[in-house]
TORRONU-680965 format. One line per field, with one value per residue (C-alpha): residue number from 1; x negated, y negated, z negated. Coordinates in steps of 0.5 Angstrom, whole numbers, plus 500, padded with zeros to 3 digits. Layout:
N
nr [NUM, ...]
X [X, ...]
Y [Y, ...]
Z [Z, ...]
//
This chain:
550
nr [1, 2, 3, 4, 5, 6, 7, 8, 9, 10, 11, 12, 13, 14, 15, 16, 17, 18, 19, 20, 21, 22, 23, 24, 25, 26, 27, 28, 29, 30, 31, 32, 33, 34, 35, 36, 37, 38, 39, 40, 41, 42, 43, 44, 45, 46, 47, 48, 49, 50, 51, 52, 53, 54, 55, 56, 57, 58, 59, 60, 61, 62, 63, 64, 65, 66, 67, 68, 69, 70, 71, 72, 73, 74, 75, 76, 77, 78, 79, 80, 81, 82, 83, 84, 85, 86, 87, 88, 89, 90, 91, 92, 93, 94, 95, 96, 97, 98, 99, 100, 101, 102, 103, 104, 105, 106, 107, 108, 109, 110, 111, 112, 113, 114, 115, 116, 117, 118, 119, 120, 121, 122, 123, 124, 125, 126, 127, 128, 129, 130, 131, 132, 133, 134, 135, 136, 137, 138, 139, 140, 141, 142, 143, 144, 145, 146, 147, 148, 149, 150, 151, 152, 153, 154, 155, 156, 157, 158, 159, 160, 161, 162, 163, 164, 165, 166, 167, 168, 169, 170, 171, 172, 173, 174, 175, 176, 177, 178, 179, 180, 181, 182, 183, 184, 185, 186, 187, 188, 189, 190, 191, 192, 193, 194, 195, 196, 197, 198, 199, 200, 201, 202, 203, 204, 205, 206, 207, 208, 209, 210, 211, 212, 213, 214, 215, 216, 217, 218, 219, 220, 221, 222, 223, 224, 225, 226, 227, 228, 229, 230, 231, 232, 233, 234, 235, 236, 237, 238, 239, 240, 241, 242, 243, 244, 245, 246, 247, 248, 249, 250, 251, 252, 253, 254, 255, 256, 257, 258, 259, 260, 261, 262, 263, 264, 265, 266, 267, 268, 269, 270, 271, 272, 273, 274, 275, 276, 277, 278, 279, 280, 281, 282, 283, 284, 285, 286, 287, 288, 289, 290, 291, 292, 293, 294, 295, 296, 297, 298, 299, 300, 301, 302, 303, 304, 305, 306, 307, 308, 309, 310, 311, 312, 313, 314, 315, 316, 317, 318, 319, 320, 321, 322, 323, 324, 325, 326, 327, 328, 329, 330, 331, 332, 333, 334, 335, 336, 337, 338, 339, 340, 341, 342, 343, 344, 345, 346, 347, 348, 349, 350, 351, 352, 353, 354, 355, 356, 357, 358, 359, 360, 361, 362, 363, 364, 365, 366, 367, 368, 369, 370, 371, 372, 373, 374, 375, 376, 377, 378, 379, 380, 381, 382, 383, 384, 385, 386, 387, 388, 389, 390, 391, 392, 393, 394, 395, 396, 397, 398, 399, 400, 401, 402, 403, 404, 405, 406, 407, 408, 409, 410, 411, 412, 413, 414, 415, 416, 417, 418, 419, 420, 421, 422, 423, 424, 425, 426, 427, 428, 429, 430, 431, 432, 433, 434, 435, 436, 437, 438, 439, 440, 441, 442, 443, 444, 445, 446, 447, 448, 449, 450, 451, 452, 453, 454, 455, 456, 457, 458, 459, 460, 461, 462, 463, 464, 465, 466, 467, 468, 469, 470, 471, 472, 473, 474, 475, 476, 477, 478, 479, 480, 481, 482, 483, 484, 485, 486, 487, 488, 489, 490, 491, 492, 493, 494, 495, 496, 497, 498, 499, 500, 501, 502, 503, 504, 505, 506, 507, 508, 509, 510, 511, 512, 513, 514, 515, 516, 517, 518, 519, 520, 521, 522, 523, 524, 525, 526, 527, 528, 529, 530, 531, 532, 533, 534, 535, 536, 537, 538, 539, 540, 541, 542, 543, 544, 545, 546, 547, 548, 549, 550]
X [546, 549, 557, 558, 564, 563, 563, 561, 556, 553, 554, 550, 545, 545, 544, 539, 534, 536, 536, 528, 528, 526, 530, 526, 528, 536, 536, 531, 536, 543, 538, 535, 541, 545, 541, 539, 534, 533, 527, 522, 520, 515, 509, 504, 498, 490, 485, 481, 474, 470, 464, 461, 461, 467, 465, 468, 473, 475, 478, 484, 486, 488, 497, 495, 495, 496, 498, 505, 506, 505, 505, 505, 507, 505, 511, 510, 515, 514, 515, 519, 524, 525, 524, 522, 527, 530, 534, 534, 528, 526, 526, 518, 517, 519, 516, 509, 512, 510, 505, 499, 495, 491, 488, 484, 482, 477, 474, 480, 475, 476, 483, 484, 488, 491, 493, 493, 500, 503, 502, 505, 510, 512, 514, 517, 521, 522, 526, 525, 528, 532, 530, 526, 519, 523, 523, 518, 513, 513, 511, 506, 503, 502, 501, 495, 492, 494, 488, 483, 483, 482, 477, 473, 471, 478, 483, 489, 495, 498, 504, 501, 498, 505, 509, 503, 506, 514, 512, 508, 514, 519, 515, 516, 522, 523, 517, 520, 521, 526, 521, 513, 509, 504, 510, 509, 502, 501, 506, 502, 495, 499, 500, 492, 491, 495, 493, 486, 486, 490, 489, 492, 496, 502, 496, 495, 502, 502, 494, 496, 503, 498, 494, 499, 502, 496, 494, 499, 499, 492, 492, 498, 498, 489, 490, 483, 481, 482, 488, 491, 499, 503, 498, 499, 491, 494, 497, 491, 487, 491, 491, 483, 483, 487, 482, 476, 480, 481, 474, 472, 477, 473, 467, 469, 474, 474, 472, 465, 467, 475, 475, 479, 479, 472, 475, 479, 474, 469, 474, 477, 469, 468, 476, 473, 467, 473, 478, 471, 471, 478, 479, 471, 476, 483, 480, 476, 470, 471, 472, 479, 485, 489, 496, 499, 507, 508, 500, 498, 493, 493, 495, 490, 484, 479, 475, 468, 471, 472, 466, 463, 466, 465, 457, 457, 461, 454, 459, 456, 461, 460, 461, 464, 462, 462, 465, 471, 475, 481, 483, 485, 490, 492, 493, 490, 483, 478, 475, 469, 463, 458, 463, 470, 473, 481, 484, 490, 496, 497, 500, 506, 511, 508, 511, 518, 520, 518, 518, 520, 513, 514, 514, 517, 509, 508, 503, 501, 494, 489, 484, 478, 472, 466, 470, 476, 483, 485, 490, 495, 502, 505, 504, 509, 511, 517, 522, 528, 533, 534, 534, 528, 524, 528, 526, 517, 519, 521, 517, 519, 515, 508, 504, 507, 512, 519, 526, 530, 533, 532, 526, 522, 523, 530, 528, 534, 534, 530, 526, 530, 528, 532, 530, 523, 517, 514, 507, 504, 500, 495, 487, 480, 474, 469, 463, 456, 461, 468, 471, 478, 485, 491, 498, 505, 512, 518, 521, 526, 529, 534, 536, 540, 535, 530, 524, 518, 514, 505, 499, 492, 488, 480, 475, 469, 463, 466, 473, 481, 484, 492, 496, 503, 509, 517, 523, 528, 530, 529, 522, 516, 510, 508, 501, 502, 496, 493, 495, 486, 488, 491, 494, 494, 498, 496, 499, 506, 501, 494, 492, 487, 486, 481, 478, 476, 469, 470, 471, 475, 478, 481, 487, 491, 498, 500, 508, 513, 513, 510, 511, 509, 513, 513, 511, 509, 504, 505, 498, 501, 507, 511, 506, 508, 504, 505, 503, 504, 506, 504, 510, 509, 515, 515, 516, 518, 517, 510, 505, 498, 493, 487, 482, 476, 470, 464]
Y [501, 497, 497, 502, 506, 513, 517, 523, 522, 518, 524, 528, 522, 522, 528, 529, 523, 526, 533, 531, 527, 529, 531, 525, 520, 522, 522, 514, 512, 513, 511, 504, 502, 505, 502, 496, 495, 489, 486, 485, 479, 482, 479, 480, 486, 483, 483, 488, 487, 487, 493, 491, 486, 484, 485, 482, 484, 484, 476, 476, 470, 465, 463, 456, 451, 445, 446, 447, 450, 457, 461, 468, 471, 466, 461, 455, 454, 449, 451, 443, 445, 453, 455, 462, 466, 461, 467, 463, 466, 473, 478, 479, 472, 472, 478, 475, 468, 473, 477, 470, 475, 466, 467, 473, 470, 467, 461, 461, 457, 451, 451, 455, 447, 450, 457, 456, 450, 456, 460, 455, 454, 461, 463, 457, 458, 465, 468, 476, 481, 475, 474, 479, 477, 481, 488, 493, 491, 485, 485, 490, 486, 480, 483, 486, 479, 475, 479, 479, 473, 473, 478, 473, 468, 463, 463, 465, 460, 464, 463, 468, 471, 473, 474, 480, 483, 482, 485, 491, 493, 491, 495, 501, 502, 501, 505, 507, 514, 512, 511, 514, 513, 505, 503, 509, 508, 500, 501, 505, 500, 495, 499, 502, 494, 491, 497, 497, 488, 488, 494, 497, 503, 499, 499, 505, 507, 503, 507, 513, 512, 510, 515, 521, 517, 517, 523, 527, 522, 520, 529, 527, 521, 522, 528, 532, 529, 521, 520, 515, 521, 515, 515, 507, 504, 497, 501, 506, 499, 497, 503, 503, 496, 499, 505, 501, 496, 501, 503, 496, 495, 502, 499, 493, 495, 503, 505, 510, 515, 515, 522, 522, 515, 517, 522, 519, 513, 519, 523, 516, 515, 522, 520, 513, 515, 521, 515, 509, 515, 516, 507, 507, 513, 510, 503, 500, 497, 489, 492, 493, 498, 500, 500, 506, 506, 500, 498, 489, 484, 480, 484, 487, 486, 487, 492, 488, 485, 492, 494, 488, 491, 498, 496, 491, 497, 502, 505, 508, 506, 511, 509, 512, 518, 519, 525, 527, 530, 530, 529, 536, 534, 527, 529, 523, 524, 520, 520, 516, 516, 512, 503, 507, 509, 513, 514, 518, 519, 527, 526, 527, 521, 521, 524, 529, 525, 518, 515, 508, 506, 511, 508, 514, 513, 520, 521, 514, 512, 506, 504, 500, 499, 495, 490, 489, 492, 496, 499, 498, 500, 493, 492, 490, 483, 484, 488, 489, 491, 487, 490, 487, 491, 497, 495, 495, 502, 505, 511, 505, 499, 504, 507, 514, 517, 515, 519, 514, 511, 516, 515, 521, 520, 518, 511, 508, 502, 499, 505, 511, 516, 522, 528, 528, 528, 535, 536, 542, 545, 539, 539, 536, 539, 535, 537, 533, 530, 529, 529, 532, 532, 534, 535, 536, 534, 536, 529, 530, 538, 535, 533, 538, 542, 542, 538, 537, 531, 534, 530, 529, 526, 526, 521, 521, 516, 511, 512, 516, 520, 520, 527, 527, 531, 532, 534, 529, 523, 518, 519, 513, 512, 506, 504, 497, 491, 487, 480, 478, 483, 481, 487, 485, 491, 491, 498, 501, 506, 502, 495, 492, 490, 484, 483, 476, 477, 478, 486, 489, 496, 499, 503, 509, 513, 519, 519, 515, 507, 504, 497, 491, 491, 485, 485, 483, 485, 484, 482, 479, 479, 473, 474, 475, 475, 476, 481, 485, 494, 498, 502, 509, 514, 522, 525, 532, 532, 529, 523, 521, 515, 514, 508, 506, 501, 503]
Z [507, 501, 500, 506, 507, 504, 510, 511, 515, 509, 504, 509, 508, 501, 501, 505, 501, 494, 494, 493, 487, 480, 474, 470, 476, 476, 469, 468, 472, 469, 462, 464, 468, 460, 455, 453, 448, 445, 444, 438, 436, 431, 429, 433, 431, 429, 435, 436, 438, 443, 444, 449, 455, 460, 467, 472, 476, 484, 487, 490, 495, 490, 490, 486, 490, 485, 477, 479, 487, 489, 496, 496, 502, 507, 503, 499, 492, 486, 480, 479, 485, 484, 477, 476, 479, 484, 487, 494, 493, 495, 489, 491, 492, 485, 482, 484, 482, 474, 477, 475, 480, 480, 473, 476, 485, 486, 483, 477, 472, 476, 475, 467, 464, 470, 468, 461, 462, 466, 460, 456, 460, 461, 455, 453, 460, 460, 454, 453, 457, 461, 469, 475, 469, 465, 469, 467, 474, 473, 466, 468, 471, 467, 462, 465, 468, 462, 458, 464, 464, 455, 457, 461, 457, 457, 449, 449, 446, 440, 443, 449, 444, 440, 447, 449, 443, 445, 452, 449, 445, 452, 456, 451, 451, 460, 463, 470, 470, 474, 478, 477, 483, 482, 479, 473, 473, 472, 467, 463, 466, 461, 455, 455, 456, 449, 446, 446, 446, 440, 434, 428, 428, 433, 439, 437, 440, 446, 447, 445, 449, 455, 455, 456, 460, 466, 464, 468, 472, 475, 477, 481, 484, 487, 491, 491, 498, 494, 496, 493, 494, 498, 503, 504, 505, 501, 496, 495, 495, 489, 486, 487, 483, 478, 476, 476, 471, 466, 466, 465, 459, 457, 457, 453, 448, 447, 440, 442, 438, 441, 445, 448, 453, 453, 457, 461, 463, 465, 469, 472, 475, 478, 482, 484, 488, 492, 492, 495, 501, 503, 503, 507, 512, 512, 515, 522, 523, 522, 514, 513, 511, 517, 517, 515, 511, 508, 508, 509, 508, 502, 497, 495, 493, 500, 501, 500, 494, 491, 493, 489, 483, 483, 484, 479, 474, 476, 481, 488, 494, 500, 508, 512, 517, 524, 527, 527, 520, 517, 510, 507, 503, 506, 513, 516, 522, 524, 532, 530, 536, 539, 537, 538, 532, 531, 526, 526, 523, 522, 514, 511, 510, 502, 497, 497, 491, 492, 500, 498, 502, 507, 515, 521, 524, 524, 529, 530, 532, 531, 535, 535, 538, 534, 530, 535, 533, 540, 538, 533, 528, 527, 520, 515, 513, 509, 504, 502, 505, 512, 518, 519, 515, 518, 524, 522, 520, 525, 530, 536, 531, 531, 536, 537, 542, 540, 543, 544, 539, 534, 528, 527, 519, 518, 513, 511, 507, 504, 501, 503, 508, 509, 514, 515, 519, 518, 521, 524, 528, 526, 527, 529, 532, 538, 540, 543, 548, 547, 539, 540, 534, 535, 532, 532, 529, 528, 526, 532, 532, 529, 537, 542, 545, 539, 542, 537, 539, 540, 542, 542, 542, 546, 544, 548, 549, 554, 553, 550, 553, 548, 552, 549, 550, 548, 550, 551, 557, 553, 549, 550, 548, 545, 545, 540, 542, 536, 539, 541, 547, 554, 559, 565, 570, 576, 579, 577, 573, 571, 569, 565, 557, 556, 551, 547, 548, 557, 556, 561, 559, 564, 562, 566, 564, 567, 566, 569, 571, 564, 563, 558, 553, 547, 540, 534, 528, 522, 519, 513, 508, 512, 517, 525, 530, 538, 542, 547, 548, 553, 554, 557, 559, 558, 565, 564, 557, 559, 559, 559, 557, 558, 556, 560, 557, 560]
//
């Protein structure tokens, strides 16, 4: 809603959105806008000596397809045509240019010459403090990637070493206290990398600043059940990689007599075990993450890459459990029986003061049979402030119940949330035959009649039953299907789902007249795949859908 006219309704929306902010965010936003630091061009500190070997980290898919051609978000662009900050490109695409992820991607060694030239070009073309590349988040990721590239055995050019010091000094003046969350974490990670790469008093100050922030943020951001507190499986995987990198860094560059650093690394290792357990719970049998809140493939390293990285560091990665469980702090539930795995959103949308990556997806779910995803949420393909971003965050893009045109949580703009759905009466259980999960949310109680959505999942050996209760004439349960699934309807309330291996699932609905609607699935940024959606209107406030795969 940029440049929207100020009205009482807009004032109320802003109040519902901003009243959850912390004081540090409000003060930090004012400071970030008003304070204009100057770059510090002092000579860089001396380099520190290594204290141990650097372990090969997780690898991403390459994003540099020629010496000057990038592929980000499924969109190609030539540096010769776009430069480093082309306003015709999306902000996220330009950010990716400045991350330098390709320095540590698959088979990065064969592109080392490209990388060295690209680093030198960046230093020459991006004056300190000017443009997207000097914003704190891309600065943080670039610092880490340059140093990881050097730790892998490559020699940073002198211009890059000098630039690293300038970037670090700049970053200390642009820490993202107004955003907190993964942004501030990335800032601290970068300061620890540069603080252990360099030596001397200035580097020590960077280290101490980093450790002081991490001492606050790690317990805040990593919940006791292992979940990253923004409750996005994608950002959770990014957080795992961050902590693995920090453990790796301390072993390679930390000093044995640095007690604070050693204690921090031990704490990170302990948390990583829980974090990998959480990732396993929120992943499908295909080995990839579920799509709750902002989530897509291709941004974080794949689960197998992260597990391999952990193994090289000597950490044990747990396997996903069978049966019924609910993560006590995150709220998500998992039902796993025989070949079926169901993942259910009985979670809050995220931290109240940081809901930027939240979707209105409360009581949504995803279902797999073996390695085939069947019921899905729509995923995420765009950031920014457009209509498509808003649609993908909305309730109708998820496998849950909509009520008219209202979202269960009041998502707006690109990363804002007003009213937030709260989960109540949540639980899981089961016996030898059937597993169940259930819960309700209050996201619609501000509407006439104060309706509450209640949902129950029952997973048996050969079938699933989903029951919904929500008063309202326009309530509809939506079941978005994976693009591999063909939906057929042979009766007003029944039909089949055809899997790509030829298998057929029988679906039977109880409620209003069912129809099959067009939908889309967004497994990666910049990628939209057509699919279909079963839409089951609630009749007299009730509806059920049964799937049978006997």
